[in-house]
gemmi code that builds the backbone of each chain (N, CA, C; Angstrom):
import gemmi

chains = {
    "A": [
        ("MET", (-2.176, -5.873, -32.320), (-3.012, -4.440, -31.408), (-1.915, -3.606, -31.699)),
        ("THR", (-3.000, -2.258, -31.993), (-1.416, -1.033, -31.682), (-1.277, -0.419, -30.745)),
        ("GLU", (0.166, -0.029, -30.880), (0.823, 0.453, -29.742), (0.341, 1.408, -29.545)),
        ("GLN", (0.232, 1.412, -27.821), (-0.350, 2.698, -27.015), (0.137, 3.590, -26.304)),
        ("THR", (0.926, 4.430, -26.267), (1.495, 5.519, -25.070), (1.204, 6.587, -24.378)),
        ("THR", (0.955, 6.544, -23.319), (0.695, 7.900, -22.374), (1.601, 8.273, -21.560)),
        ("ARG", (1.523, 9.364, -21.548), (2.692, 10.104, -20.308), (2.188, 11.331, -19.798)),
        ("ILE", (2.328, 11.103, -18.482), (1.792, 12.382, -17.737), (2.993, 12.787, -16.846)),
        ("VAL", (2.946, 13.803, -16.395), (3.899, 14.369, -15.862), (2.845, 14.788, -14.444)),
        ("LEU", (4.001, 14.573, -13.055), (2.997, 15.059, -11.659), (3.840, 15.622, -10.971)),
        ("PRO", (2.898, 16.616, -10.104), (4.074, 17.424, -9.391), (4.445, 16.585, -7.982)),
        ("SER", (5.089, 16.495, -6.950), (5.564, 16.488, -6.036), (4.943, 16.236, -4.938)),
        ("HIS", (3.771, 15.808, -4.777), (2.708, 15.594, -3.292), (1.892, 14.644, -3.475)),
        ("ILE", (1.973, 14.191, -2.428), (1.121, 12.856, -2.329), (0.129, 12.561, -2.845)),
        ("GLU", (-0.767, 13.624, -3.286), (-2.030, 13.542, -3.431), (-2.095, 13.203, -4.983)),
        ("ALA", (-0.977, 13.439, -5.625), (-0.620, 13.144, -7.547), (-0.848, 11.542, -7.099)),
        ("VAL", (-0.439, 10.746, -6.028), (-0.606, 9.043, -6.344), (-1.698, 8.468, -6.790)),
        ("ALA", (-2.942, 9.324, -6.555), (-4.042, 9.048, -6.614), (-4.300, 9.696, -8.431)),
        ("ASP", (-4.041, 10.587, -8.509), (-3.643, 10.637, -10.052), (-3.269, 10.009, -10.832)),
        ("ALA", (-2.213, 9.290, -10.504), (-1.225, 8.137, -11.354), (-1.751, 6.886, -11.435)),
        ("ALA", (-2.788, 6.500, -10.394), (-3.967, 5.636, -10.203), (-5.060, 5.777, -11.226)),
        ("ALA", (-5.471, 7.170, -11.354), (-6.833, 6.885, -12.061), (-6.482, 6.892, -13.824)),
        ("ALA", (-4.772, 7.525, -13.846), (-4.614, 6.965, -15.126), (-3.973, 5.702, -15.468)),
        ("VAL", (-3.522, 5.057, -14.723), (-3.359, 3.579, -14.921), (-4.719, 2.699, -15.057)),
        ("THR", (-5.324, 3.505, -14.608), (-6.779, 2.198, -14.471), (-7.249, 2.652, -15.818)),
        ("GLY", (-6.996, 3.660, -16.462), (-8.072, 3.845, -17.965), (-7.043, 3.540, -19.015)),
        ("PHE", (-5.444, 3.494, -18.576), (-4.801, 3.037, -19.600), (-4.790, 1.501, -19.502)),
        ("VAL", (-4.641, 0.537, -18.616), (-4.943, -0.783, -18.341), (-6.414, -1.246, -18.820)),
        ("GLU", (-7.434, -0.867, -18.860), (-8.646, -0.878, -19.598), (-8.453, -0.826, -20.659)),
        ("ASN", (-7.941, 0.222, -21.083), (-7.813, 0.077, -23.186), (-6.912, -0.729, -23.467)),
        ("CYS", (-5.724, -1.293, -22.659), (-4.821, -2.113, -23.407), (-5.340, -3.796, -23.225)),
        ("GLY", (-6.625, -3.808, -22.579), (-7.441, -4.763, -22.531), (-6.606, -6.136, -21.093)),
        ("VAL", (-5.922, -5.402, -20.195), (-5.778, -6.085, -19.401), (-6.699, -6.721, -18.379)),
        ("GLY", (-6.645, -7.892, -17.923), (-7.850, -8.275, -16.852), (-7.708, -8.240, -15.335)),
        ("GLU", (-8.711, -8.443, -14.961), (-8.824, -7.583, -13.014), (-7.813, -7.840, -12.693)),
        ("ALA", (-7.140, -8.881, -12.573), (-6.325, -9.743, -11.311), (-5.043, -9.023, -11.805)),
        ("ALA", (-4.581, -8.938, -12.789), (-3.163, -8.355, -13.530), (-3.462, -6.313, -13.135)),
        ("ALA", (-4.503, -6.026, -13.336), (-4.548, -4.495, -13.145), (-4.812, -4.254, -11.986)),
        ("PHE", (-4.861, -5.332, -11.163), (-4.779, -4.682, -9.388), (-3.576, -4.628, -9.328)),
        ("GLY", (-2.875, -5.604, -9.782), (-1.065, -5.387, -9.641), (-0.468, -4.471, -10.164)),
        ("ILE", (-0.752, -4.320, -11.212), (-0.054, -3.187, -11.718), (-0.740, -1.542, -11.172)),
        ("ASP", (-1.974, -1.413, -10.858), (-2.221, -0.298, -9.839), (-1.365, -0.282, -8.967)),
        ("MET", (-1.611, -1.725, -8.067), (-0.316, -1.152, -6.645), (1.150, -1.004, -7.320)),
        ("ALA", (1.691, -1.466, -8.136), (2.845, -1.472, -8.546), (3.450, -0.016, -8.611)),
        ("VAL", (2.406, 0.793, -9.460), (2.394, 2.013, -10.183), (2.294, 3.155, -8.799)),
        ("ARG", (1.395, 2.896, -7.794), (0.742, 3.391, -6.720), (2.381, 3.711, -5.795)),
        ("GLU", (2.892, 2.651, -5.798), (3.946, 2.111, -4.778), (5.295, 2.991, -5.510)),
        ("ALA", (5.234, 2.865, -6.752), (6.581, 3.611, -7.343), (6.203, 5.248, -7.735)),
        ("VAL", (5.273, 5.571, -7.651), (4.851, 6.942, -7.690), (5.281, 7.643, -6.274)),
        ("THR", (4.472, 6.812, -5.117), (5.227, 7.199, -4.045), (6.577, 7.153, -3.621)),
        ("ASN", (7.052, 6.396, -3.996), (8.575, 6.468, -3.570), (9.117, 7.681, -4.972)),
        ("ALA", (9.147, 7.874, -5.671), (9.616, 8.830, -6.682), (8.857, 9.988, -5.859)),
        ("ILE", (7.884, 10.147, -5.402), (7.790, 11.656, -4.786), (8.345, 11.878, -3.191)),
        ("VAL", (8.496, 10.527, -2.062), (8.812, 10.795, -1.020), (10.167, 10.504, -0.876)),
        ("HIS", (10.516, 9.439, -1.451), (12.038, 8.931, -1.270), (12.881, 10.021, -2.176)),
        ("GLY", (12.614, 10.156, -3.341), (13.042, 10.348, -4.834), (12.875, 11.939, -4.705)),
        ("ASN", (12.233, 12.486, -5.045), (12.114, 14.236, -5.042), (11.952, 14.663, -3.640)),
        ("GLN", (11.697, 13.735, -2.515), (11.485, 14.584, -1.309), (10.238, 15.439, -1.341)),
        ("GLU", (9.503, 15.441, -2.360), (8.261, 16.265, -1.916), (8.818, 17.445, -1.849)),
        ("ASP", (9.539, 17.803, -2.593), (10.320, 19.169, -3.374), (9.098, 19.528, -4.469)),
        ("GLU", (8.719, 20.040, -4.225), (7.429, 20.937, -5.288), (8.044, 21.324, -6.496)),
        ("ALA", (9.180, 21.942, -6.388), (10.087, 22.096, -7.929), (9.989, 20.819, -8.638)),
        ("LYS", (10.347, 19.753, -7.799), (10.528, 18.541, -8.710), (9.362, 17.857, -9.441)),
        ("ALA", (9.616, 17.276, -10.529), (8.318, 16.627, -11.182), (8.748, 15.025, -11.250)),
        ("VAL", (7.177, 14.351, -10.994), (7.377, 12.354, -11.674), (6.910, 12.428, -12.641)),
        ("GLU", (7.408, 11.647, -14.127), (7.087, 11.465, -15.080), (6.779, 9.992, -14.892)),
        ("VAL", (5.635, 9.906, -15.892), (4.992, 8.357, -15.803), (4.603, 8.021, -17.188)),
        ("THR", (5.312, 7.322, -17.421), (5.046, 6.914, -19.074), (4.666, 5.344, -19.215)),
        ("PHE", (3.374, 5.093, -19.905), (2.635, 3.840, -19.702), (2.694, 3.332, -21.294)),
        ("ASN", (3.303, 2.373, -21.657), (3.134, 1.790, -23.215), (2.686, 0.316, -23.596)),
        ("CYS", (2.098, -0.220, -23.924), (1.258, -0.964, -24.359), (1.648, -1.584, -25.625)),
        ("GLN", (2.230, -2.984, -25.940), (2.039, -3.254, -27.109), (1.156, -4.878, -26.881)),
        ("GLU", (1.226, -5.696, -27.810), (0.429, -7.125, -27.474), (0.667, -7.760, -26.289)),
        ("HIS", (-0.226, -8.152, -25.581), (0.170, -8.886, -24.342), (1.509, -8.099, -23.415)),
        ("VAL", (1.969, -6.915, -23.298), (3.031, -6.385, -22.643), (2.802, -4.922, -22.347)),
        ("LEU", (3.198, -4.755, -21.307), (2.435, -3.555, -20.616), (3.702, -3.004, -19.921)),
        ("GLU", (4.326, -1.807, -20.254), (5.433, -1.411, -20.086), (5.021, -0.497, -19.097)),
        ("ILE", (5.471, 0.270, -17.694), (5.580, 1.472, -17.137), (6.760, 1.840, -16.160)),
        ("GLU", (7.211, 3.336, -17.007), (8.749, 3.779, -16.105), (8.174, 5.228, -15.797)),
        ("VAL", (8.581, 5.197, -14.503), (8.115, 6.355, -13.615), (9.766, 6.805, -13.096)),
        ("ARG", (9.750, 8.129, -13.300), (11.108, 9.119, -13.388), (10.968, 10.094, -12.141)),
        ("ASP", (11.845, 9.807, -11.816), (12.278, 11.120, -10.713), (13.401, 12.030, -10.824)),
        ("GLN", (13.243, 12.943, -10.053), (14.662, 13.708, -10.210), (15.276, 14.064, -8.760)),
        ("GLY", (15.495, 12.929, -8.105), (16.195, 12.629, -6.960), (17.714, 12.199, -7.195)),
        ("GLU", (18.069, 12.034, -5.983), (19.466, 11.869, -5.977), (20.012, 10.423, -6.355)),
        ("GLY", (18.996, 9.463, -6.589), (19.050, 7.984, -6.599), (19.505, 7.293, -5.326)),
        ("PHE", (19.163, 5.693, -5.382), (19.851, 4.736, -4.604), (20.001, 3.770, -5.250)),
        ("ASP", (20.763, 2.731, -4.138), (20.955, 1.516, -4.529), (19.921, 0.461, -4.188)),
        ("PRO", (19.540, 0.142, -5.018), (17.919, -1.273, -4.824), (18.648, -2.444, -3.703)),
        ("ALA", (19.689, -2.253, -3.906), (20.681, -3.816, -3.074), (20.233, -3.620, -1.871)),
        ("GLU", (20.608, -2.151, -1.530), (20.718, -1.944, 0.011), (19.423, -1.906, 1.124)),
        ("VAL", (18.532, -2.128, 0.023), (16.858, -2.057, 0.859), (16.737, -3.322, 1.391)),
        ("PRO", (16.549, -3.642, 2.535), (16.649, -4.753, 3.404), (15.164, -5.691, 3.079)),
        ("ASP", (15.214, -6.715, 2.973), (14.294, -7.318, 2.934), (12.795, -7.393, 3.640)),
        ("PRO", (11.439, -7.003, 3.362), (10.958, -6.569, 4.816), (10.043, -8.102, 5.215)),
        ("THR", (10.532, -9.219, 4.476), (9.680, -10.306, 4.940), (10.575, -11.116, 5.680)),
        ("ASP", (12.029, -10.447, 6.243), (13.186, -10.984, 6.928), (12.266, -10.918, 8.470)),
        ("PRO", (12.480, -12.198, 9.544), (12.060, -11.945, 10.393), (12.307, -10.561, 11.136)),
        ("ALA", (13.642, -10.139, 11.001), (14.532, -8.852, 11.684), (13.646, -7.720, 11.537)),
        ("ASN", (12.811, -7.792, 10.162), (12.194, -6.453, 9.546), (10.689, -6.482, 9.726)),
        ("ILE", (10.256, -7.534, 10.017), (8.823, -8.223, 9.671), (7.980, -6.961, 10.370)),
        ("LEU", (8.369, -6.372, 11.361), (7.466, -5.036, 12.015), (7.876, -4.075, 11.833)),
        ("LYS", (8.619, -3.702, 10.624), (9.071, -2.195, 10.432), (8.149, -1.451, 9.602)),
        ("THR", (7.733, -0.178, 9.873), (6.707, 0.020, 9.550), (6.566, 0.518, 8.312)),
        ("SER", (8.056, 0.371, 7.650), (7.884, 1.039, 5.853), (8.785, 0.229, 5.456)),
        ("GLY", (8.977, 0.240, 4.025), (10.234, -0.441, 3.322), (9.383, -1.775, 2.555)),
        ("ARG", (8.215, -1.888, 2.617), (7.648, -2.589, 1.341), (6.798, -2.443, 0.110)),
        ("GLY", (7.397, -1.056, -0.248), (6.837, -0.693, -1.607), (7.556, -1.328, -2.821)),
        ("MET", (8.733, -1.406, -2.487), (9.741, -1.983, -3.798), (9.430, -3.756, -3.735)),
        ("PHE", (9.126, -4.230, -2.674), (8.814, -5.555, -2.304), (7.658, -6.086, -2.974)),
        ("LEU", (6.563, -5.231, -2.659), (5.181, -5.347, -3.894), (5.401, -5.234, -5.269)),
        ("MET", (6.151, -3.965, -5.758), (6.327, -3.922, -6.953), (6.869, -5.326, -7.767)),
        ("ARG", (8.101, -5.685, -6.973), (8.355, -6.839, -7.406), (7.349, -8.055, -7.604)),
        ("SER", (6.486, -8.151, -6.599), (5.739, -9.212, -6.135), (4.437, -8.970, -7.521)),
        ("PHE", (4.021, -7.844, -7.803), (3.026, -7.849, -8.941), (3.462, -7.555, -10.240)),
        ("MET", (5.029, -7.158, -10.386), (4.817, -7.494, -11.420), (6.027, -8.197, -12.550)),
        ("ASP", (6.475, -8.389, -13.407), (7.169, -9.752, -14.482), (8.349, -9.290, -14.085)),
        ("ASP", (8.867, -8.157, -13.932), (10.480, -7.509, -14.332), (9.970, -5.872, -13.658)),
        ("VAL", (10.844, -5.959, -12.740), (10.840, -4.196, -11.970), (12.747, -4.064, -12.050)),
        ("ARG", (12.976, -2.688, -12.585), (14.450, -2.676, -12.661), (14.718, -1.169, -12.407)),
        ("TRP", (15.794, -0.557, -11.318), (15.458, 0.549, -10.967), (16.884, 1.645, -11.521)),
        ("LEU", (17.079, 2.226, -12.330), (17.978, 2.881, -13.218), (18.524, 4.091, -12.575)),
        ("THR", (19.848, 4.544, -12.426), (20.353, 5.872, -12.025), (20.620, 6.662, -13.131)),
        ("ARG", (20.066, 7.440, -13.836), (20.244, 8.499, -14.808), (21.580, 9.175, -14.975)),
        ("PRO", (22.382, 9.180, -16.103), (23.466, 9.692, -16.181), (23.298, 11.410, -15.865)),
        ("ASP", (22.147, 11.833, -16.211), (21.717, 13.236, -15.932), (21.132, 13.554, -14.691)),
        ("GLY", (20.810, 12.338, -13.533), (20.866, 12.410, -12.285), (19.029, 11.685, -12.355)),
        ("GLY", (18.744, 11.712, -10.934), (17.246, 11.154, -11.030), (17.120, 9.111, -11.021)),
        ("THR", (15.540, 9.014, -10.470), (15.933, 7.654, -10.614), (14.977, 7.029, -11.500)),
        ("THR", (15.162, 6.124, -12.765), (13.905, 5.660, -13.417), (13.796, 4.114, -12.928)),
        ("VAL", (12.328, 4.043, -12.730), (11.892, 2.715, -12.801), (10.993, 2.095, -13.728)),
        ("ARG", (11.692, 0.869, -14.152), (10.810, 0.492, -15.185), (10.636, -1.046, -14.862)),
        ("MET", (9.133, -0.821, -14.918), (8.720, -2.223, -14.782), (7.770, -2.784, -15.791)),
        ("VAL", (7.326, -4.489, -16.195), (6.901, -4.958, -17.130), (5.845, -5.810, -16.756)),
        ("LYS", (4.797, -5.898, -17.248), (3.882, -7.121, -17.314), (3.411, -7.454, -18.215)),
        ("LYS", (3.661, -8.851, -18.347), (2.570, -9.705, -19.454), (1.661, -9.954, -19.255)),
        ("PHE", (0.365, -9.663, -20.044), (-0.853, -10.095, -19.676), (-1.591, -10.873, -20.700)),
    ],
    "B": [
        ("MET", (-15.837, 12.862, -0.425), (-16.439, 11.639, 0.667), (-14.920, 11.253, 1.222)),
        ("ALA", (-15.082, 10.765, 2.488), (-13.316, 10.441, 3.214), (-12.937, 9.371, 2.659)),
        ("GLU", (-11.576, 9.392, 2.865), (-11.519, 7.843, 1.999), (-11.256, 6.445, 2.671)),
        ("LEU", (-11.503, 7.083, 4.473), (-11.531, 5.806, 5.068), (-12.734, 6.244, 6.163)),
        ("ASN", (-13.618, 5.493, 6.033), (-14.629, 5.702, 6.925), (-14.701, 4.351, 8.331)),
        ("ILE", (-14.834, 5.185, 9.373), (-14.580, 4.117, 10.638), (-16.038, 4.423, 11.255)),
        ("ARG", (-16.326, 3.691, 11.823), (-17.347, 3.555, 13.031), (-17.057, 2.414, 13.819)),
        ("GLU", (-17.285, 2.980, 14.892), (-16.621, 2.468, 16.286), (-17.816, 1.804, 17.412)),
        ("ARG", (-17.692, 0.378, 17.570), (-18.938, 0.058, 18.536), (-18.095, -0.850, 19.783)),
        ("GLN", (-18.894, -1.116, 20.731), (-18.259, -2.005, 21.853), (-19.332, -3.125, 21.984)),
        ("ALA", (-18.121, -4.327, 22.140), (-18.716, -5.696, 22.440), (-18.266, -6.528, 23.328)),
        ("GLY", (-18.203, -6.003, 24.752), (-17.590, -6.334, 25.839), (-16.456, -5.731, 26.141)),
        ("ASP", (-15.386, -6.428, 26.305), (-14.393, -5.471, 26.601), (-13.763, -5.088, 25.251)),
        ("VAL", (-14.182, -5.256, 24.153), (-13.352, -5.365, 22.995), (-14.278, -3.972, 22.056)),
        ("THR", (-13.301, -3.029, 21.651), (-13.803, -2.028, 20.658), (-13.574, -2.845, 19.311)),
        ("VAL", (-14.901, -2.565, 18.629), (-14.535, -3.311, 17.170), (-14.557, -1.556, 16.236)),
        ("LEU", (-13.516, -1.803, 15.254), (-13.576, -0.906, 14.463), (-14.089, -1.676, 12.708)),
        ("ASP", (-15.591, -0.823, 12.569), (-15.696, -1.326, 11.213), (-15.127, -0.275, 10.074)),
        ("MET", (-14.564, -0.878, 9.196), (-13.848, 0.362, 8.495), (-14.482, -0.265, 6.922)),
        ("GLY", (-14.594, 1.102, 6.230), (-14.947, 1.123, 4.939), (-13.904, 1.712, 4.083)),
        ("GLY", (-13.649, 1.781, 3.125), (-13.009, 2.611, 1.728), (-11.679, 2.016, 1.767)),
        ("ARG", (-10.695, 2.714, 1.567), (-9.081, 2.550, 1.447), (-8.120, 2.980, 2.413)),
        ("ILE", (-7.052, 2.418, 2.590), (-6.189, 2.780, 3.572), (-5.089, 2.820, 2.950)),
        ("THR", (-4.630, 3.895, 2.247), (-3.286, 4.607, 1.417), (-2.530, 5.284, 1.993)),
        ("ILE", (-1.923, 5.682, 1.539), (-0.909, 6.850, 2.184), (-1.591, 8.193, 2.090)),
        ("GLY", (-1.644, 8.843, 3.218), (-2.330, 10.310, 3.238), (-3.741, 9.895, 4.455)),
        ("GLU", (-4.662, 10.342, 3.557), (-5.601, 10.465, 4.300), (-6.236, 8.990, 5.167)),
        ("GLY", (-5.867, 8.030, 4.142), (-6.398, 6.920, 5.030), (-5.810, 6.210, 6.190)),
        ("SER", (-4.197, 6.368, 5.966), (-3.621, 5.825, 6.986), (-3.625, 6.896, 8.222)),
        ("VAL", (-3.456, 8.029, 8.091), (-3.835, 9.089, 8.928), (-5.106, 8.753, 9.651)),
        ("ALA", (-6.188, 7.958, 9.033), (-7.314, 8.151, 9.804), (-7.025, 7.159, 10.574)),
        ("LEU", (-6.727, 5.844, 10.208), (-6.308, 4.599, 11.290), (-5.739, 5.022, 12.346)),
        ("ARG", (-4.583, 5.883, 11.805), (-3.680, 6.175, 13.033), (-4.421, 7.006, 14.114)),
        ("SER", (-4.971, 8.031, 14.056), (-5.739, 8.851, 14.925), (-6.769, 7.869, 15.407)),
        ("ALA", (-7.230, 7.117, 15.003), (-8.517, 6.349, 15.964), (-7.649, 5.359, 16.775)),
        ("ILE", (-6.684, 4.681, 16.303), (-5.930, 3.953, 17.332), (-5.165, 4.647, 18.173)),
        ("ARG", (-4.890, 5.667, 18.081), (-4.044, 6.533, 19.178), (-5.539, 6.926, 20.150)),
        ("ARG", (-6.515, 7.417, 19.414), (-7.518, 7.956, 20.334), (-8.365, 6.854, 21.648)),
        ("LEU", (-8.361, 5.671, 21.183), (-8.354, 4.477, 21.658), (-7.528, 3.993, 22.685)),
        ("LEU", (-6.348, 4.160, 22.598), (-5.247, 4.101, 23.380), (-5.487, 4.949, 24.436)),
        ("GLU", (-5.768, 6.384, 24.115), (-5.558, 7.588, 25.083), (-6.985, 6.972, 26.165)),
        ("GLU", (-7.985, 6.768, 25.743), (-9.329, 6.229, 26.586), (-9.216, 4.937, 27.157)),
        ("GLY", (-7.863, 4.221, 26.805), (-7.632, 2.906, 28.055), (-8.299, 1.974, 27.110)),
        ("LYS", (-8.894, 2.004, 26.005), (-8.974, 0.905, 25.188), (-8.155, 0.389, 24.366)),
        ("LYS", (-7.776, -0.990, 25.110), (-6.729, -1.463, 24.377), (-6.761, -3.051, 23.783)),
        ("ASN", (-8.105, -3.533, 23.880), (-8.147, -4.481, 22.881), (-9.240, -4.182, 21.311)),
        ("ILE", (-8.547, -4.552, 20.734), (-9.313, -3.757, 19.632), (-9.544, -4.665, 18.114)),
        ("LEU", (-10.766, -4.906, 17.855), (-10.741, -5.947, 16.580), (-10.980, -4.963, 15.377)),
        ("LEU", (-10.185, -4.981, 14.343), (-10.130, -4.057, 12.975), (-11.148, -4.945, 11.969)),
        ("ASN", (-12.342, -4.640, 11.858), (-13.292, -5.292, 10.735), (-12.760, -4.530, 9.513)),
        ("LEU", (-12.594, -5.601, 9.081), (-11.616, -5.005, 7.617), (-12.565, -5.456, 6.156)),
        ("ALA", (-13.768, -5.742, 6.469), (-14.833, -6.143, 5.421), (-15.198, -5.246, 4.399)),
        ("GLY", (-14.994, -4.113, 4.716), (-15.379, -2.750, 3.660), (-14.403, -2.188, 3.249)),
        ("VAL", (-13.318, -2.662, 3.377), (-11.882, -2.401, 3.293), (-11.288, -2.605, 1.599)),
        ("GLY", (-11.253, -2.381, 0.592), (-11.155, -2.713, -0.899), (-9.757, -2.859, -1.121)),
        ("TYR", (-9.151, -1.628, -0.362), (-7.777, -1.666, -0.792), (-6.641, -1.019, 0.039)),
        ("ILE", (-5.600, -1.442, -0.085), (-4.487, -1.091, 1.142), (-3.225, -1.335, 0.474)),
        ("ASP", (-2.664, -0.044, 0.757), (-1.003, -0.222, -0.178), (0.336, -0.337, 0.954)),
        ("SER", (1.216, 0.192, 0.972), (2.594, -0.320, 1.475), (2.310, 0.556, 2.992)),
        ("SER", (2.041, 1.940, 2.433), (1.854, 2.830, 3.635), (0.420, 2.177, 4.949)),
        ("GLY", (-0.621, 1.620, 4.058), (-1.520, 1.338, 4.777), (-1.372, -0.040, 5.595)),
        ("ILE", (-0.895, -0.822, 4.953), (0.005, -2.014, 5.823), (1.116, -2.049, 7.163)),
        ("GLY", (2.028, -0.555, 6.718), (2.967, -0.235, 7.530), (2.399, 0.235, 8.793)),
        ("GLU", (0.673, 1.115, 8.413), (-0.089, 1.463, 9.497), (-0.401, 0.399, 10.748)),
        ("LEU", (-0.970, -0.849, 9.673), (-1.731, -1.887, 10.603), (-0.540, -2.600, 11.373)),
        ("VAL", (0.877, -2.579, 11.071), (1.979, -3.015, 11.771), (2.033, -1.874, 12.732)),
        ("SER", (1.858, -0.546, 12.843), (2.302, 0.272, 13.734), (1.302, 0.041, 14.813)),
        ("SER", (0.059, 0.095, 14.283), (-1.278, -0.132, 15.287), (-0.984, -1.424, 16.218)),
        ("TYR", (-0.449, -3.039, 15.316), (0.019, -3.495, 16.524), (0.787, -3.714, 17.421)),
        ("THR", (1.547, -2.520, 17.269), (2.744, -2.477, 17.937), (2.472, -1.399, 19.126)),
        ("ALA", (1.848, -0.487, 18.725), (1.243, 0.660, 19.706), (0.533, -0.082, 20.606)),
        ("ILE", (-0.414, -1.078, 20.347), (-1.121, -1.735, 20.983), (-0.654, -2.376, 22.233)),
        ("LYS", (0.313, -3.485, 21.100), (1.164, -4.547, 22.191), (1.728, -4.124, 22.925)),
        ("ASN", (2.231, -2.911, 22.558), (3.387, -2.028, 24.017), (2.573, -1.638, 25.222)),
        ("GLN", (1.030, -1.347, 24.662), (0.515, -1.380, 26.047), (-0.341, -2.206, 26.833)),
        ("ASP", (-0.019, -3.532, 26.468), (-0.659, -4.699, 26.638), (-2.099, -4.985, 26.075)),
        ("GLY", (-2.319, -4.245, 25.264), (-3.253, -4.422, 24.659), (-3.589, -5.556, 23.562)),
        ("GLN", (-4.437, -5.933, 22.857), (-4.293, -6.954, 21.564), (-5.046, -6.425, 20.608)),
        ("LEU", (-4.909, -6.749, 19.191), (-4.857, -6.259, 17.989), (-5.542, -7.357, 17.120)),
        ("LYS", (-6.797, -7.556, 16.694), (-6.878, -8.873, 16.355), (-7.952, -8.356, 14.446)),
        ("LEU", (-7.697, -9.086, 13.380), (-7.997, -8.903, 12.248), (-9.311, -9.630, 11.897)),
        ("LEU", (-10.505, -8.461, 11.248), (-11.574, -9.397, 11.073), (-11.907, -9.458, 9.404)),
        ("SER", (-12.692, -10.408, 8.942), (-12.674, -10.296, 7.450), (-12.030, -9.593, 6.550)),
        ("LEU", (-11.321, -10.287, 6.330), (-10.268, -9.807, 5.431), (-10.578, -10.363, 3.898)),
        ("THR", (-10.621, -9.300, 3.093), (-10.959, -9.238, 1.621), (-9.640, -9.796, 1.112)),
        ("GLU", (-10.098, -11.029, 0.179), (-9.494, -11.810, -0.618), (-8.020, -11.138, -1.140)),
        ("LYS", (-8.115, -10.210, -1.441), (-6.859, -9.025, -1.933), (-5.998, -8.717, -0.804)),
        ("LEU", (-6.868, -8.390, 0.357), (-5.922, -7.978, 1.546), (-5.147, -9.038, 2.422)),
        ("ARG", (-6.141, -10.432, 2.132), (-5.418, -11.709, 2.756), (-3.590, -12.027, 1.823)),
        ("ASP", (-3.942, -11.711, 0.547), (-2.924, -12.367, -0.384), (-2.086, -11.272, -0.010)),
        ("LEU", (-2.080, -9.952, 0.309), (-0.707, -8.963, 0.696), (-0.668, -9.192, 1.658)),
        ("LEU", (-1.059, -9.909, 2.887), (-0.568, -10.042, 4.070), (0.220, -11.305, 3.964)),
        ("THR", (-0.215, -12.287, 3.270), (0.518, -13.418, 3.100), (2.060, -13.383, 2.351)),
        ("ILE", (1.666, -13.046, 1.163), (2.913, -12.129, 0.584), (4.017, -11.411, 1.387)),
        ("THR", (3.811, -10.548, 2.191), (4.343, -9.610, 2.857), (4.467, -10.591, 4.359)),
        ("LYS", (4.156, -11.708, 4.665), (4.301, -12.929, 5.452), (3.801, -12.009, 6.888)),
        ("LEU", (2.789, -11.093, 6.944), (2.341, -10.603, 8.234), (1.169, -11.161, 8.736)),
        ("LEU", (0.649, -12.450, 7.392), (-0.388, -13.136, 8.324), (0.152, -13.992, 9.635)),
        ("THR", (1.698, -14.449, 9.979), (2.421, -15.058, 10.757), (2.340, -14.026, 11.944)),
        ("VAL", (1.999, -12.650, 11.728), (2.248, -11.726, 12.945), (0.737, -11.353, 13.648)),
        ("PHE", (-0.396, -11.221, 12.914), (-1.529, -10.557, 13.032), (-2.581, -12.106, 13.096)),
        ("ASP", (-3.122, -11.965, 14.157), (-4.280, -12.775, 14.287), (-5.694, -12.632, 13.396)),
        ("ALA", (-6.207, -13.146, 12.680), (-7.569, -12.698, 11.500), (-8.311, -13.970, 11.904)),
        ("TYR", (-9.239, -13.436, 11.681), (-10.659, -14.062, 11.951), (-11.345, -14.010, 10.876)),
        ("ASP", (-12.575, -14.944, 10.576), (-13.255, -14.880, 9.406), (-14.716, -14.514, 9.833)),
        ("THR", (-15.346, -14.749, 11.480), (-16.252, -14.303, 11.963), (-16.156, -13.931, 13.240)),
        ("GLU", (-16.872, -12.855, 13.643), (-16.476, -11.699, 14.748), (-17.069, -12.650, 15.951)),
        ("ALA", (-17.823, -13.507, 16.103), (-17.756, -14.450, 17.242), (-16.211, -15.206, 17.744)),
        ("ASP", (-16.083, -15.413, 16.773), (-14.373, -16.359, 16.491), (-13.815, -15.440, 16.859)),
        ("ALA", (-13.725, -14.349, 16.486), (-12.459, -13.343, 16.873), (-12.668, -12.803, 18.050)),
        ("LEU", (-13.863, -12.512, 18.621), (-14.296, -11.894, 20.067), (-13.683, -13.349, 21.293)),
        ("SER", (-14.342, -14.124, 21.056), (-13.873, -15.543, 21.695), (-12.486, -15.481, 21.974)),
        ("ASN", (-11.485, -14.903, 21.062), (-10.243, -15.201, 21.418), (-9.265, -14.040, 22.054)),
        ("PHE", (-9.896, -12.919, 22.417), (-9.598, -12.061, 23.086), (-9.188, -12.589, 24.378)),
        ("LYS", (-8.291, -12.494, 25.242), (-7.693, -12.646, 26.469), (-8.227, -11.832, 27.799)),
    ],
}
model = gemmi.Model(1)
for chain_id, residues in chains.items():
    chain = gemmi.Chain(chain_id)
    for i, (resn, *xyz) in enumerate(residues, 1):
        res = gemmi.Residue()
        res.name, res.seqid = resn, gemmi.SeqId(i, " ")
        for name, pos in zip(("N", "CA", "C"), xyz):
            atom = gemmi.Atom()
            atom.name, atom.element = name, gemmi.Element(name[0])
            atom.pos, atom.b_iso = gemmi.Position(*pos), 0.0
            res.add_atom(atom)
        chain.add_residue(res)
    model.add_chain(chain)
structure = gemmi.Structure()
structure.add_model(model)
structure.setup_entities()
């Protein structure tokens, strides 16, 4: 299969999450990803882009979110880059811990990890966070 | 078209919300929050959410379900869930929220379990 790459740049408002989801839907179809995996990828991208807009860029319209999809044979890699201050993923509490179970937020990263095979958060030297997610299919 | 459509009906002391669409960050989550808030203001504290028509929910939507559960419980009411799709059931399972919510496959079963 020929390697495919798509890059989109989104504004930092919540409506852009749907644009990211539409882009990922088309991309995974072209890559031949099955329905079950596609659902999880869609979920992970929505959560990553939501986090980038809300927590990373703080919905600052002057900042953008960049999403890159790359597909090689049976491996899909997605990067979501924000221009925020960065954070330590280890400090985000486990939402399935009984002490956190009734919290109304904080499940996005957990869902990304649940649906993708590998998820890493990288703080870039030039500022901002890159989330790199890999799904094998 | 609205992201989340909510139709309200009454079954004895229980208010049933038949929901269709998506509960995601923004419009869908806000629609659910508004509906629950309004019912509580009207004194309707026994609420059954029929989720058969909800094909998608994200972490914000899950958070809104938790928020609804807590708000209703704080007013001595009860929230129960009806007809979870397979995907929604999976989501509530991995987030361990099925240990919190009462979920039923049939409306008769759900209604009979309100106290």
